[in-house]
N, C-alpha and C positions, 0 to 999 in steps of 0.2 A: 606414351605421355600420362604422368602421374594424374589421380583423380585426387583433389584436396577433399577432404572434409573439415569440418568445422572440429574444435579439440571437444573431449569429453566436458559436460558439463556446461557449454556453450549452446547458443542459441544464436542462428541464422534467423530475421526476423523480416519473411517475405511479405510483400504487401498485404495480404490478408490477417497475416500476424501481427503485423505492426499496427493496423486497425484495431486489433483486440487492445494491446497495449494501449493506445493512444485515447480508447474508451475507457478504459480502467483508471489513468491518468488523469483525464478529465476529470472524472468524478472527484478524484483525489484533489484536484486544484480547487474545483469550485465549492467543493464542502469547507476546506479549509478558508477560502477567503471569505466563505460566508460568515465565519465565525471570528472573523477579523486576522486572521494568522498572513503574514507576510512570506513571501520566498526566498530562499538564499539556496546558495551552492558553493561548494569550496572545490580541491584538486582532487582530482582521483589519486594523488600519490602523497604517501605523508611521510614525515619520520617514523621507521618502526619503533622509536623508544615511546611515542605516541600512544600506541595500541599495547606496549608492554607498561606501560605505567596504568593503564585503565584494567588490564586483563590479567596481568603477570607472564611470567615467561612461556609459560605453556601454550599460550596465542599463537605462536611464532610457528609450531606445527600446520596451523590452518590458514596460514597467509602466503600469499604470494611476493615474497620478499627478496631482495637482493641488493649488491651495491650499486649504485650507480657510476657514473664516468666522474664524478668528485670525490669518490671516495665516501660518500654518506650511506649509511645502511636506511634503508625506503623499505614501503609494501605498498600494493595496491589497498586502498582501504578496505577493510573489512566489513565496517558498520559507520555511520555518519555521526554519532555523539561523541567521539574524542573531536573531531572537526568543530561541531560545533561548540564546544567547550572552548578548544582553542581560540574559536573566533569571538565568543563572548568575552573571553578572558583578555583578550588583547584590547579591547574598547568596552569593558564593563563601566565605566565611569559614564560614558557619554550615551549609554543606550537608555531608551524608555523604559521604565520597569512596570507590570512585568513584560519581557520579551515574549511575544507570541511568535515563533518562524516555524516555516516547515520547508522541506527539501525534499524531492526525488532523485536519491544519485542512483546511480550504478554501482553495487557491490560485490566484491570478488572473496570467495574464500575457498580453499583446497580442501574439501573435504569428500568423501564418498556421496557420490548421487543416488538420487532416489526419488519416488515420487513426491513432489514439492519440494525438492532440495537438489538445486543445483550448485555449480562453482561459481556462477554470476546470476545476480536477479536486479530487479529495481524494488528499491522501497522505497517507502512514504515515510518520512519521519515526521512527527508533530510535537513540539515541546512547548512550555510555559516557564520561562527561568524568571527568578524573583519573588516568586510567591509561594509562601509555605502553606499558606490556606487550604483545607482539604475541597475548598471550590475548585481549584486548580486540577485536582486530579480528577474530577468528576467532569470538568471541561472538557481534558484529553480523551478521555473515554468515549465520552457524547460524540467529539468529532469523529473517532473511527467506526461509531456504531451508523451516524449519518450516513457515511460515506458507504458503508456495506447496504443502506437501506435506499440511497439513491443508487446503486446498481441492481436493486431488485430482489435483494434478501431480505424475508421478513423471520419474525420471532421463530417460526418453526423451523429454519434452515439455520440459525445460528445463536449462540449463547456468550454471553461474554462471563466469565468466573473469576470473581474477585476476592482479594485477601489482602491482609496489611502484615506486613512482614514483623513490625511492633507488637501486635496482637499474638503473633505466632510466636516470637521470642517468649514473649509471659506465659503463654501457654504452654509453649516446652521445657519451660524452667519450673512451673510448677508440675509437669510431670515427670520431674526427676531428672530432666538432661543437664548434664552440669555445662556451665557459660563455655567451657574451651571444646565442647562437642557439638555446639549448634550446626556450626557451619557443615560437618561431614553429615549432621542430621537433617539437614535443609536437603540434602545431595539425595538422599535417600529419598526422603518427602517426595521430590520434582518427580522420582518415577515411579510411584505409587499405582497411579493409574494402567502403568505399563508391565507392573509385576504382578504375578502371582502374590497373596497372602503371606503364603509361605517363604517365598524368594524376599519379600520385604521384611518379614521378620530377620532371615537370615542377614540380610544387609544392615539393619540397625544394631546385628551385634558385632558383627566384621568387620563394620566398617564405622560406624557412629559408636561404636562401643557401649552400648547401651545395656542395661540387666533386664531380665523378664520382667520385672515390674515394672518399668518403664517403658518398655516396649507396648505392653498393653495397655498403657496409660495413654501414650500418642496415638497410637492405633485407634483407641476409641474415641479420639477426634474427628475423625476422616470418614465417617457414617456418610451416605448417601443422602440422609434427610439433616446434615449437619445444619443449624440455623443460630444466628444470634441470639434469640431470643432465649436458646436452650442454655448457652455458653452464659448466657447474663445471669440465669438461673443458679447452674453449677458452679460458679465460680464467683459469685456475690461478694466474696469476702477478699479479693485480690484486687487490689487497686490498679496495678497495672492494665491487667485485664479488662477490668470495666473501662479504663482510660481508652483501651483500643477498641472495644465494642463501639464506642459512643461516637468516636472518630468514623467507623466504618456506618454505624447509623445514620450521621450526618450527611456521609459523603451517599448513602442510599437515598434517603431524603431530596438531595438535590438531582439525582438521575430519574427519582419517578416524577418531579416536578418538570422535567425534560422530555417526559414522556416515553421512556424506556425501562418502565418496569419490567414489562413481558423481555426483555431481552437480558437481564442480567440475574448471577445467581452468587451468592455466597458460598464460598467452596475454600475451607483453610488447607488443602493441598497444593494449592497455587502457591509457589515459591518464585517463580524467575529463576533459575540456576545461577543467573550471575550475581557476583557477591555486592557490586556498589548499589543495589536497591537497598531503600532505608525505611520506606514506608506502606503505601496501597502498591500493589501489584497487580494484574490482571492478564487473561488472557482471554482472545477470542476462538470459539471452537465452531465448528460444524455440528450442529444437533445430532447426525447419525454417528459422529465417532470414526469417520473413515479415512479423516486427513490428519495431518499435523496441524500446530496450531494457525490459525489465521493471522493474528496479530497478537503482540505482546508488550507489556508496557509497564509503568509505575512511577514512583518516588524515589530520585537519586540525588538527594541533597548534598552529597559529598563528592561527588565526581569533579564538579569545575575545579573546586580547591585543588584538585589531586594532578590536575594537569595544569594549572594555570595559577597567576594569584587572585585569581577572582574566587569569592567563596559565598556564592548564592543557591539557594534552594532552586531543585526544579522536578519537573513532573513530564514524561512523555511516553511516546510509545513509536514502535516500527513495524508496519505493514509489509510485507514481500508481494511480489505479483504473481510469484510462481504457484503456491498454494490457492490463491484467490482465482487465479486462472482456472485451476482444475475445479475449484466450488462451482465456478459461475458456469463454467462447461458442464458439469454434473446435473445442473439445476436448469439447462437449456436457458440461459441468462446472456449468453455473450452474442455480439451482433454478428450479422453474417459477414461481414468483412468483403463483401461485392464492391467493386468501383459503380461508383453512380456519377455519370456526366449530366450537366443539364443540356448541352445542346451539342448536335454533332450536326455538322454543316455538310452538304453533298453539292459540289459544282459538277453541272450534269455535261458542261464543256470546258476546254482549256480556256474559252474565253469567259467564264465566270469566276475563273481561278483568283484574279487581284482583287473582285468583290467580295469573295467568300472570305478572303483575308482581311479585306476592312469589316465585313460583318462580324468576325472573329473578335478581331480587337475590339470594336464598340462595345459586343456584350461582355467580354473580359472588364473592360473597364468599368462595369457596373457591376463587378463580382461574379457573372455565371461561371462556370466550367464548360469550356469550351472544345470539341474536339474536331478532327477532319482527318481526311486518309493523306499521306504525306506524298502518295504517288498516284498516277491513275487507275482507276479500277471500277470494274463493273457497278452500277446503281445497287442491282441485289447484292452485291457482296459488301459494300458499304453499309446497306439496311441492317443486314448480318452483324456487322462489327459494330455498328452502333446500340443493336441490340444487346450483343456481348457485354459491352460496356455501359449498360445500364442508363443510357441517353433517355432521358424523360422527353424529349422531343427532337425530332430532324427537322433540317431547313431544308428545302431543296431549291438550288438557284439552276433555273432553266432558261434557256434564250428567249422563250416567246413570253415568260411571267416576267423575265428583267426588263424585256422592252416595254409592259408594260408597268414597269416601276412596281413590281410584286414579286414576294417570293411565296412558295408554298411550306406550309407548317402541319408535319403530320405526330399526332401525339401517339408515342408508341404505346401508351396501357391500352389506350383504346382502337388505335387505328385511326379516328378521325382526321380528317385533312381541312386546312381552310386556308384561305390566302392573307397575307398580310403587308403592308407596304414597305417598302424598301426603307423608307426614310424612316419609320418607327422602329427599324433594326439599326441604322446607322446613327441616328441622332442621340443625343445625350440622354434623353429623356427614355424612362423605361415604359416600354409598351405596353398597352394595357393586356393583351393577348399572349404575352410571354410567361 
């Protein structure tokens, strides 16, 4: 017989693993709703053209795509934003603006697996559509950071590094980068933190076509102590740069007012490689720099118009579960995933079996989790099973106690035992001794 295993880059979620995933998703959903976002979802299979329109033909290499039985070119969704744009575009006229939506889809990409990157993952998407003020940009970053705080991560664990593509464009043009070389320059900047200085210089020359003076001017922007205040002094006469600085200063002010000052840092090297970003961009990293970005997002004002008839400004982010799980594990912030049961009932003889089921159903109707052995077993073995399953208490139904209208309750944490009336266990009211 063949021993089948899961496909490379895909995961089996055993109960312990699913408990971890549920823990993360609960935090995501709770925080999104605290900020007034509504949950939506879409199909896991979309027309291939939807992703090509957004990202170009090169995206196909990263997709699980095929022709379905109706002859349609389709793909498993690699991201949620195109589906969001399609859905909003279909009903843009009837939706209250700004639209505040979130989703937690499973996404698929055929790419090389490594720590923090698999071929499937769950991703929290949060978006504000129909508002172009910088307040929306700050709002989505605040949601992301609050979720990470809810999961136990503090300012010593994570940092959100932010920039503005409009500001970066103005700085690069001022540094001597030609307009038609901007995208190629962005691609090199996006890897500055991972490449050596010599490698970055070579790539600016070879891939972006920059001359030495432009390379020097560009690299001068990305020191570890880069600050908006310094740019304000050095580029005081450049109106486009000053406008970009003012936008980011208002962005910072919102985030400071939301109590997030210790979690944010301006970083002009943050580009977000996706070409559709049009304004603020951010990525959240672990402070130790040991993992890939936990989250990334920003403003994308032109995407809806490219895949639908709606032309609405938008800002949002995506946060995957794979890197986040790694970080929470590294910081010992994951739940232990053990099963916990409120009550385990033991019938000491066959005679008490019907009563055992009656008590179980009564407690379940009150919202308790209840288990019992499905076949006869020694009492000691059942006690061990109750302990292994994390039962808070065991109810023992023995002939003598039942005859007196009582049951024995053992608290598993302390071993303390006391009697309770059967009426309190089978009646509609919740027993005080439970």
